PDB file of N, CA, C, O and CB in Angstrom:
ATOM      1  N   MET A   1       0.599  -1.342   0.052  1.00  0.00           N
ATOM      2  CA  MET A   1       0.398   0.059  -0.082  1.00  0.00           C
ATOM      3  C   MET A   1       0.958   1.552   0.287  1.00  0.00           C
ATOM      4  O   MET A   1       1.594   1.913   1.277  1.00  0.00           O
ATOM      5  CB  MET A   1      -0.437   0.047   0.276  1.00  0.00           C
ATOM      6  N   PRO A   2       0.547   2.227  -0.745  1.00  0.00           N
ATOM      7  CA  PRO A   2       1.538   3.384  -0.730  1.00  0.00           C
ATOM      8  C   PRO A   2       0.895   4.177   0.136  1.00  0.00           C
ATOM      9  O   PRO A   2      -0.312   4.255   0.364  1.00  0.00           O
ATOM     10  CB  PRO A   2       1.871   4.119  -2.082  1.00  0.00           C
ATOM     11  N   LEU A   3       2.188   5.013   0.801  1.00  0.00           N
ATOM     12  CA  LEU A   3       1.839   6.063   1.715  1.00  0.00           C
ATOM     13  C   LEU A   3       1.979   7.531   1.140  1.00  0.00           C
ATOM     14  O   LEU A   3       1.743   7.625  -0.065  1.00  0.00           O
ATOM     15  CB  LEU A   3       2.699   5.908   2.932  1.00  0.00           C
ATOM     16  N   PRO A   4       2.350   8.766   1.852  1.00  0.00           N
ATOM     17  CA  PRO A   4       1.865   9.544   1.260  1.00  0.00           C
ATOM     18  C   PRO A   4       3.366  10.395   1.619  1.00  0.00           C
ATOM     19  O   PRO A   4       3.485  11.493   1.075  1.00  0.00           O
ATOM     20  CB  PRO A   4       0.322   9.942   1.650  1.00  0.00           C
ATOM     21  N   PHE A   5       4.590   9.878   2.584  1.00  0.00           N
ATOM     22  CA  PHE A   5       5.505  10.236   3.025  1.00  0.00           C
ATOM     23  C   PHE A   5       6.370   9.565   2.662  1.00  0.00           C
ATOM     24  O   PHE A   5       6.161   8.597   1.931  1.00  0.00           O
ATOM     25  CB  PHE A   5       5.460  10.387   4.009  1.00  0.00           C
ATOM     26  N   ALA A   6       7.566   9.910   3.085  1.00  0.00           N
ATOM     27  CA  ALA A   6       8.956   9.321   2.897  1.00  0.00           C
ATOM     28  C   ALA A   6       9.031   8.219   2.814  1.00  0.00           C
ATOM     29  O   ALA A   6       9.385   7.621   1.798  1.00  0.00           O
ATOM     30  CB  ALA A   6       9.797   9.524   3.703  1.00  0.00           C
ATOM     31  N   LEU A   7       8.568   7.490   4.346  1.00  0.00           N
ATOM     32  CA  LEU A   7       8.063   5.965   4.049  1.00  0.00           C
ATOM     33  C   LEU A   7       7.324   5.657   2.907  1.00  0.00           C
ATOM     34  O   LEU A   7       6.121   5.587   3.158  1.00  0.00           O
ATOM     35  CB  LEU A   7       7.215   5.472   5.063  1.00  0.00           C
ATOM     36  N   ASP A   8       7.639   5.431   1.646  1.00  0.00           N
ATOM     37  CA  ASP A   8       6.587   5.489   0.794  1.00  0.00           C
ATOM     38  C   ASP A   8       5.609   3.917   0.780  1.00  0.00           C
ATOM     39  O   ASP A   8       4.832   3.659  -0.140  1.00  0.00           O
ATOM     40  CB  ASP A   8       7.299   5.894  -0.677  1.00  0.00           C
ATOM     41  N   HIS A   9       5.728   3.439   1.395  1.00  0.00           N
ATOM     42  CA  HIS A   9       4.219   1.946   0.924  1.00  0.00           C
ATOM     43  C   HIS A   9       4.650   0.856   2.696  1.00  0.00           C
ATOM     44  O   HIS A   9       5.562   0.829   3.524  1.00  0.00           O
ATOM     45  CB  HIS A   9       4.970   0.247  -1.635  1.00  0.00           C
ATOM     46  N   ILE A  10       3.809   0.402   2.546  1.00  0.00           N
ATOM     47  CA  ILE A  10       3.639  -0.666   3.927  1.00  0.00           C
ATOM     48  C   ILE A  10       3.339  -2.100   3.299  1.00  0.00           C
ATOM     49  O   ILE A  10       3.006  -2.231   2.121  1.00  0.00           O
ATOM     50  CB  ILE A  10       2.161  -0.194   5.096  1.00  0.00           C
ATOM     51  N   ASN A  11       3.450  -2.912   3.975  1.00  0.00           N
ATOM     52  CA  ASN A  11       3.152  -4.314   3.444  1.00  0.00           C
ATOM     53  C   ASN A  11       1.693  -5.089   3.918  1.00  0.00           C
ATOM     54  O   ASN A  11       1.390  -5.266   5.098  1.00  0.00           O
ATOM     55  CB  ASN A  11       4.399  -5.225   3.943  1.00  0.00           C
ATOM     56  N   LEU A  12       1.385  -5.245   3.489  1.00  0.00           N
ATOM     57  CA  LEU A  12      -0.578  -5.569   4.024  1.00  0.00           C
ATOM     58  C   LEU A  12      -0.816  -7.319   3.554  1.00  0.00           C
ATOM     59  O   LEU A  12      -1.023  -7.648   2.386  1.00  0.00           O
ATOM     60  CB  LEU A  12      -2.199  -4.194   2.625  1.00  0.00           C
ATOM     61  N   TRP A  13      -0.748  -8.163   4.539  1.00  0.00           N
ATOM     62  CA  TRP A  13      -0.750  -9.112   4.785  1.00  0.00           C
ATOM     63  C   TRP A  13      -2.067 -10.135   4.758  1.00  0.00           C
ATOM     64  O   TRP A  13      -2.799 -10.080   5.746  1.00  0.00           O
ATOM     65  CB  TRP A  13      -0.199  -8.909   5.666  1.00  0.00           C
ATOM     66  N   LEU A  14      -2.287 -10.720   4.087  1.00  0.00           N
ATOM     67  CA  LEU A  14      -3.479 -11.123   4.158  1.00  0.00           C
ATOM     68  C   LEU A  14      -3.242 -13.293   4.492  1.00  0.00           C
ATOM     69  O   LEU A  14      -2.585 -14.168   3.929  1.00  0.00           O
ATOM     70  CB  LEU A  14      -4.295 -10.422   2.455  1.00  0.00           C
ATOM     71  N   LEU A  15      -3.637 -13.280   4.979  1.00  0.00           N
ATOM     72  CA  LEU A  15      -3.825 -15.121   5.756  1.00  0.00           C
ATOM     73  C   LEU A  15      -4.627 -15.839   5.106  1.00  0.00           C
ATOM     74  O   LEU A  15      -5.741 -15.353   5.296  1.00  0.00           O
ATOM     75  CB  LEU A  15      -4.520 -15.344   7.331  1.00  0.00           C
ATOM     76  N   ARG A  16      -4.691 -16.595   4.539  1.00  0.00           N
ATOM     77  CA  ARG A  16      -5.497 -17.386   4.333  1.00  0.00           C
ATOM     78  C   ARG A  16      -6.386 -18.082   5.820  1.00  0.00           C
ATOM     79  O   ARG A  16      -5.852 -17.450   6.731  1.00  0.00           O
ATOM     80  CB  ARG A  16      -4.705 -18.264   3.495  1.00  0.00           C
ATOM     81  N   ASP A  17      -6.858 -18.510   6.117  1.00  0.00           N
ATOM     82  CA  ASP A  17      -7.872 -19.016   7.479  1.00  0.00           C
ATOM     83  C   ASP A  17      -8.359 -19.987   7.532  1.00  0.00           C
ATOM     84  O   ASP A  17      -8.686 -20.475   6.449  1.00  0.00           O
ATOM     85  CB  ASP A  17      -8.940 -18.424   7.795  1.00  0.00           C
ATOM     86  N   GLU A  18      -8.657 -20.760   8.776  1.00  0.00           N
ATOM     87  CA  GLU A  18      -9.590 -21.565   8.965  1.00  0.00           C
ATOM     88  C   GLU A  18     -10.049 -21.415  10.338  1.00  0.00           C
ATOM     89  O   GLU A  18      -9.157 -21.576  11.171  1.00  0.00           O
ATOM     90  CB  GLU A  18      -9.212 -22.800   8.626  1.00  0.00           C
ATOM     91  N   LEU A  19     -11.139 -21.164  10.763  1.00  0.00           N
ATOM     92  CA  LEU A  19     -11.449 -21.249  12.408  1.00  0.00           C
ATOM     93  C   LEU A  19     -12.755 -22.447  12.715  1.00  0.00           C
ATOM     94  O   LEU A  19     -13.899 -22.064  12.473  1.00  0.00           O
ATOM     95  CB  LEU A  19     -12.052 -19.455  13.024  1.00  0.00           C
ATOM     96  N   ASP A  20     -12.597 -23.570  13.130  1.00  0.00           N
ATOM     97  CA  ASP A  20     -13.895 -24.104  13.706  1.00  0.00           C
ATOM     98  C   ASP A  20     -14.876 -24.402  12.233  1.00  0.00           C
ATOM     99  O   ASP A  20     -16.053 -24.099  12.039  1.00  0.00           O
ATOM    100  CB  ASP A  20     -14.661 -22.802  14.909  1.00  0.00           C
ATOM    101  N   GLY A  21     -13.946 -25.075  11.357  1.00  0.00           N
ATOM    102  CA  GLY A  21     -14.436 -25.291   9.457  1.00  0.00           C
ATOM    103  C   GLY A  21     -14.618 -24.241   8.966  1.00  0.00           C
ATOM    104  O   GLY A  21     -15.019 -24.290   7.803  1.00  0.00           O
ATOM    105  N   VAL A  22     -14.445 -23.008   9.512  1.00  0.00           N
ATOM    106  CA  VAL A  22     -14.985 -21.774   8.491  1.00  0.00           C
ATOM    107  C   VAL A  22     -13.590 -20.906   8.190  1.00  0.00           C
ATOM    108  O   VAL A  22     -12.705 -20.469   8.925  1.00  0.00           O
ATOM    109  CB  VAL A  22     -16.345 -20.617   9.350  1.00  0.00           C
ATOM    110  N   ARG A  23     -13.820 -20.871   6.788  1.00  0.00           N
ATOM    111  CA  ARG A  23     -12.869 -20.465   5.916  1.00  0.00           C
ATOM    112  C   ARG A  23     -12.204 -19.116   5.698  1.00  0.00           C
ATOM    113  O   ARG A  23     -12.192 -18.863   4.494  1.00  0.00           O
ATOM    114  CB  ARG A  23     -13.323 -20.747   4.949  1.00  0.00           C
ATOM    115  N   SER A  24     -11.736 -18.314   6.313  1.00  0.00           N
ATOM    116  CA  SER A  24     -11.580 -17.222   5.913  1.00  0.00           C
ATOM    117  C   SER A  24     -10.421 -16.200   5.341  1.00  0.00           C
ATOM    118  O   SER A  24      -9.568 -16.579   4.538  1.00  0.00           O
ATOM    119  CB  SER A  24     -11.991 -16.936   6.640  1.00  0.00           C
ATOM    120  N   TRP A  25     -10.467 -15.393   5.649  1.00  0.00           N
ATOM    121  CA  TRP A  25      -9.087 -14.279   5.686  1.00  0.00           C
ATOM    122  C   TRP A  25      -9.174 -13.492   7.080  1.00  0.00           C
ATOM    123  O   TRP A  25     -10.079 -12.913   7.681  1.00  0.00           O
ATOM    124  CB  TRP A  25      -9.144 -12.950   4.265  1.00  0.00           C
ATOM    125  N   THR A  26      -7.630 -13.773   7.349  1.00  0.00           N
ATOM    126  CA  THR A  26      -6.896 -12.676   8.249  1.00  0.00           C
ATOM    127  C   THR A  26      -5.915 -11.397   8.150  1.00  0.00           C
ATOM    128  O   THR A  26      -4.717 -11.650   8.020  1.00  0.00           O
ATOM    129  CB  THR A  26      -6.277 -13.302   8.894  1.00  0.00           C
ATOM    130  N   VAL A  27      -6.117 -10.721   8.176  1.00  0.00           N
ATOM    131  CA  VAL A  27      -5.667  -9.362   7.493  1.00  0.00           C
ATOM    132  C   VAL A  27      -4.586  -8.605   8.545  1.00  0.00           C
ATOM    133  O   VAL A  27      -4.759  -8.326   9.731  1.00  0.00           O
ATOM    134  CB  VAL A  27      -7.130  -8.293   7.195  1.00  0.00           C
ATOM    135  N   ILE A  28      -3.954  -8.481   8.083  1.00  0.00           N
ATOM    136  CA  ILE A  28      -2.816  -7.523   9.014  1.00  0.00           C
ATOM    137  C   ILE A  28      -2.025  -6.220   8.185  1.00  0.00           C
ATOM    138  O   ILE A  28      -1.397  -6.348   7.134  1.00  0.00           O
ATOM    139  CB  ILE A  28      -1.427  -8.662   9.569  1.00  0.00           C
ATOM    140  N   ASP A  29      -2.194  -5.171   8.810  1.00  0.00           N
ATOM    141  CA  ASP A  29      -2.527  -3.737   7.774  1.00  0.00           C
ATOM    142  C   ASP A  29      -1.680  -2.839   9.127  1.00  0.00           C
ATOM    143  O   ASP A  29      -1.931  -2.703  10.324  1.00  0.00           O
ATOM    144  CB  ASP A  29      -4.846  -3.159   7.335  1.00  0.00           C
ATOM    145  N   CYS A  30      -0.952  -2.512   8.525  1.00  0.00           N
ATOM    146  CA  CYS A  30      -0.472  -1.556   9.453  1.00  0.00           C
ATOM    147  C   CYS A  30      -0.120  -0.167   8.686  1.00  0.00           C
ATOM    148  O   CYS A  30       1.030   0.269   8.648  1.00  0.00           O
ATOM    149  CB  CYS A  30       0.787  -2.168  10.203  1.00  0.00           C
ATOM    150  N   GLY A  31      -1.061   0.384   8.171  1.00  0.00           N
ATOM    151  CA  GLY A  31      -1.025   1.047   6.880  1.00  0.00           C
ATOM    152  C   GLY A  31      -2.075   2.148   7.358  1.00  0.00           C
ATOM    153  O   GLY A  31      -2.945   1.700   8.104  1.00  0.00           O
ATOM    154  N   ILE A  32      -2.149   3.479   7.070  1.00  0.00           N
ATOM    155  CA  ILE A  32      -2.890   4.985   7.764  1.00  0.00           C
ATOM    156  C   ILE A  32      -4.411   4.681   6.755  1.00  0.00           C
ATOM    157  O   ILE A  32      -4.855   3.986   5.841  1.00  0.00           O
ATOM    158  CB  ILE A  32      -1.726   7.058   7.238  1.00  0.00           C
ATOM    159  N   SER A  33      -4.663   5.474   7.452  1.00  0.00           N
ATOM    160  CA  SER A  33      -6.451   5.625   6.956  1.00  0.00           C
ATOM    161  C   SER A  33      -6.493   6.922   6.112  1.00  0.00           C
ATOM    162  O   SER A  33      -6.677   8.017   6.643  1.00  0.00           O
ATOM    163  CB  SER A  33      -7.744   5.876   8.477  1.00  0.00           C
ATOM    164  N   ASP A  34      -6.261   6.712   4.348  1.00  0.00           N
ATOM    165  CA  ASP A  34      -6.645   7.864   3.826  1.00  0.00           C
ATOM    166  C   ASP A  34      -7.746   7.316   2.381  1.00  0.00           C
ATOM    167  O   ASP A  34      -8.092   6.145   2.223  1.00  0.00           O
ATOM    168  CB  ASP A  34      -5.131   8.804   3.449  1.00  0.00           C
ATOM    169  N   ALA A  35      -7.957   7.933   1.890  1.00  0.00           N
ATOM    170  CA  ALA A  35      -8.812   7.681   1.041  1.00  0.00           C
ATOM    171  C   ALA A  35      -8.107   6.619  -0.585  1.00  0.00           C
ATOM    172  O   ALA A  35      -8.793   5.968  -1.374  1.00  0.00           O
ATOM    173  CB  ALA A  35      -9.391   9.273   0.805  1.00  0.00           C
ATOM    174  N   THR A  36      -6.591   6.807  -0.600  1.00  0.00           N
ATOM    175  CA  THR A  36      -6.610   6.221  -1.307  1.00  0.00           C
ATOM    176  C   THR A  36      -5.896   5.012  -0.680  1.00  0.00           C
ATOM    177  O   THR A  36      -5.717   4.182  -1.572  1.00  0.00           O
ATOM    178  CB  THR A  36      -6.294   6.829  -2.305  1.00  0.00           C
ATOM    179  N   ILE A  37      -5.378   4.546   0.595  1.00  0.00           N
ATOM    180  CA  ILE A  37      -5.070   3.448   0.838  1.00  0.00           C
ATOM    181  C   ILE A  37      -6.671   2.679   1.002  1.00  0.00           C
ATOM    182  O   ILE A  37      -6.855   1.667   0.325  1.00  0.00           O
ATOM    183  CB  ILE A  37      -4.032   3.496   2.049  1.00  0.00           C
ATOM    184  N   ARG A  38      -7.736   3.146   1.849  1.00  0.00           N
ATOM    185  CA  ARG A  38      -8.883   2.618   1.446  1.00  0.00           C
ATOM    186  C   ARG A  38      -9.325   1.991  -0.048  1.00  0.00           C
ATOM    187  O   ARG A  38      -9.462   0.790  -0.277  1.00  0.00           O
ATOM    188  CB  ARG A  38      -9.608   3.552   1.742  1.00  0.00           C
ATOM    189  N   ALA A  39      -9.479   2.871  -0.826  1.00  0.00           N
ATOM    190  CA  ALA A  39      -9.796   2.571  -2.372  1.00  0.00           C
ATOM    191  C   ALA A  39      -8.675   1.137  -2.701  1.00  0.00           C
ATOM    192  O   ALA A  39      -9.084   0.062  -3.138  1.00  0.00           O
ATOM    193  CB  ALA A  39      -9.348   4.247  -3.533  1.00  0.00           C
ATOM    194  N   ASN A  40      -7.313   1.426  -2.393  1.00  0.00           N
ATOM    195  CA  ASN A  40      -6.915   0.421  -2.784  1.00  0.00           C
ATOM    196  C   ASN A  40      -7.411  -1.079  -2.016  1.00  0.00           C
ATOM    197  O   ASN A  40      -7.621  -2.149  -2.587  1.00  0.00           O
ATOM    198  CB  ASN A  40      -5.628   0.727  -2.783  1.00  0.00           C
ATOM    199  N   ARG A  41      -7.501  -0.834  -0.820  1.00  0.00           N
ATOM    200  CA  ARG A  41      -7.875  -1.943   0.451  1.00  0.00           C
ATOM    201  C   ARG A  41      -8.919  -2.471  -0.559  1.00  0.00           C
ATOM    202  O   ARG A  41      -8.813  -3.576  -1.091  1.00  0.00           O
ATOM    203  CB  ARG A  41      -8.566  -1.294   2.279  1.00  0.00           C
ATOM    204  N   GLU A  42     -10.174  -1.405  -0.844  1.00  0.00           N
ATOM    205  CA  GLU A  42     -11.659  -2.118  -1.257  1.00  0.00           C
ATOM    206  C   GLU A  42     -11.215  -2.878  -2.805  1.00  0.00           C
ATOM    207  O   GLU A  42     -11.636  -3.838  -3.451  1.00  0.00           O
ATOM    208  CB  GLU A  42     -13.203  -0.666  -1.498  1.00  0.00           C
ATOM    209  N   ARG A  43     -10.405  -2.116  -2.929  1.00  0.00           N
ATOM    210  CA  ARG A  43     -10.421  -3.117  -4.423  1.00  0.00           C
ATOM    211  C   ARG A  43      -9.558  -4.264  -4.449  1.00  0.00           C
ATOM    212  O   ARG A  43      -9.536  -4.828  -5.543  1.00  0.00           O
ATOM    213  CB  ARG A  43      -9.912  -2.314  -5.772  1.00  0.00           C
ATOM    214  N   VAL A  44      -8.531  -4.983  -3.161  1.00  0.00           N
ATOM    215  CA  VAL A  44      -8.245  -6.086  -3.042  1.00  0.00           C
ATOM    216  C   VAL A  44      -9.126  -6.835  -2.199  1.00  0.00           C
ATOM    217  O   VAL A  44      -9.074  -8.063  -2.132  1.00  0.00           O
ATOM    218  CB  VAL A  44      -7.117  -6.107  -2.739  1.00  0.00           C
ATOM    219  N   PHE A  45     -10.035  -6.043  -1.475  1.00  0.00           N
ATOM    220  CA  PHE A  45     -10.949  -7.316  -0.980  1.00  0.00           C
ATOM    221  C   PHE A  45     -11.827  -7.650  -1.829  1.00  0.00           C
ATOM    222  O   PHE A  45     -12.332  -8.767  -1.711  1.00  0.00           O
ATOM    223  CB  PHE A  45     -11.719  -7.152   0.233  1.00  0.00           C
ATOM    224  N   ASP A  46     -12.328  -6.599  -3.127  1.00  0.00           N
ATOM    225  CA  ASP A  46     -13.552  -6.969  -3.692  1.00  0.00           C
ATOM    226  C   ASP A  46     -13.107  -8.051  -4.946  1.00  0.00           C
ATOM    227  O   ASP A  46     -13.938  -8.807  -5.448  1.00  0.00           O
ATOM    228  CB  ASP A  46     -14.403  -5.552  -4.203  1.00  0.00           C
ATOM    229  N   THR A  47     -11.285  -8.001  -5.492  1.00  0.00           N
ATOM    230  CA  THR A  47     -11.461  -8.585  -6.274  1.00  0.00           C
ATOM    231  C   THR A  47     -10.440 -10.092  -5.885  1.00  0.00           C
ATOM    232  O   THR A  47     -10.650 -11.054  -6.624  1.00  0.00           O
ATOM    233  CB  THR A  47     -11.294  -7.676  -7.431  1.00  0.00           C
ATOM    234  N   ALA A  48      -9.394 -10.267  -4.778  1.00  0.00           N
ATOM    235  CA  ALA A  48      -8.742 -11.307  -4.364  1.00  0.00           C
ATOM    236  C   ALA A  48      -9.042 -11.987  -3.178  1.00  0.00           C
ATOM    237  O   ALA A  48      -8.029 -12.525  -2.731  1.00  0.00           O
ATOM    238  CB  ALA A  48      -7.656 -11.006  -4.329  1.00  0.00           C
ATOM    239  N   LEU A  49      -9.958 -12.158  -2.549  1.00  0.00           N
ATOM    240  CA  LEU A  49     -10.292 -12.724  -1.614  1.00  0.00           C
ATOM    241  C   LEU A  49     -10.893 -14.002  -2.081  1.00  0.00           C
ATOM    242  O   LEU A  49     -11.151 -14.725  -1.119  1.00  0.00           O
ATOM    243  CB  LEU A  49     -11.007 -11.935  -0.882  1.00  0.00           C
ATOM    244  N   ASP A  50     -11.176 -14.478  -3.126  1.00  0.00           N
ATOM    245  CA  ASP A  50     -11.950 -15.845  -3.701  1.00  0.00           C
ATOM    246  C   ASP A  50     -13.432 -15.696  -2.308  1.00  0.00           C
ATOM    247  O   ASP A  50     -13.655 -16.515  -1.416  1.00  0.00           O
ATOM    248  CB  ASP A  50     -10.529 -17.826  -3.533  1.00  0.00           C
ATOM    249  N   ASP A  51     -14.071 -14.605  -2.539  1.00  0.00           N
ATOM    250  CA  ASP A  51     -15.463 -14.516  -2.155  1.00  0.00           C
ATOM    251  C   ASP A  51     -15.754 -15.215  -0.831  1.00  0.00           C
ATOM    252  O   ASP A  51     -16.755 -15.880  -0.566  1.00  0.00           O
ATOM    253  CB  ASP A  51     -16.322 -15.096  -3.235  1.00  0.00           C
ATOM    254  N   LEU A  52     -14.769 -14.967  -0.090  1.00  0.00           N
ATOM    255  CA  LEU A  52     -14.222 -15.470   1.627  1.00  0.00           C
ATOM    256  C   LEU A  52     -14.333 -14.455   2.310  1.00  0.00           C
ATOM    257  O   LEU A  52     -14.270 -13.396   1.684  1.00  0.00           O
ATOM    258  CB  LEU A  52     -12.636 -15.976   1.942  1.00  0.00           C
ATOM    259  N   PRO A  53     -14.512 -14.390   3.644  1.00  0.00           N
ATOM    260  CA  PRO A  53     -14.438 -13.125   4.554  1.00  0.00           C
ATOM    261  C   PRO A  53     -13.686 -12.765   5.289  1.00  0.00           C
ATOM    262  O   PRO A  53     -12.959 -13.642   5.756  1.00  0.00           O
ATOM    263  CB  PRO A  53     -15.153 -12.969   5.213  1.00  0.00           C
ATOM    264  N   VAL A  54     -13.502 -11.572   5.687  1.00  0.00           N
ATOM    265  CA  VAL A  54     -11.904 -11.442   6.290  1.00  0.00           C
ATOM    266  C   VAL A  54     -13.099 -11.810   8.484  1.00  0.00           C
ATOM    267  O   VAL A  54     -14.224 -11.722   8.974  1.00  0.00           O
ATOM    268  CB  VAL A  54     -10.645  -8.705   5.699  1.00  0.00           C
ATOM    269  N   CYS A  55     -11.820 -12.152   8.808  1.00  0.00           N
ATOM    270  CA  CYS A  55     -12.554 -12.863   9.971  1.00  0.00           C
ATOM    271  C   CYS A  55     -11.357 -12.265  11.387  1.00  0.00           C
ATOM    272  O   CYS A  55     -11.456 -12.411  12.605  1.00  0.00           O
ATOM    273  CB  CYS A  55     -12.627 -15.006   9.626  1.00  0.00           C
ATOM    274  N   ALA A  56     -10.357 -11.623  10.598  1.00  0.00           N
ATOM    275  CA  ALA A  56     -10.088 -10.783  12.242  1.00  0.00           C
ATOM    276  C   ALA A  56      -8.806  -9.424  11.078  1.00  0.00           C
ATOM    277  O   ALA A  56      -8.228  -8.492  11.637  1.00  0.00           O
ATOM    278  CB  ALA A  56      -8.758 -12.451  14.219  1.00  0.00           C
TER     279      ALA A  56
END
């Protein structure tokens, strides 16, 4: 994810997970909340999660 200052990106981790037989994703995200990052995050969630829910 891009950042709007000298440290210009962060790593966003998506971990395929399963708890009590329910397949889902755990998201580890250390980014800031601004419009660009929210839009990028939504694009990833809409296209790359194989229709599985985010659990954490």
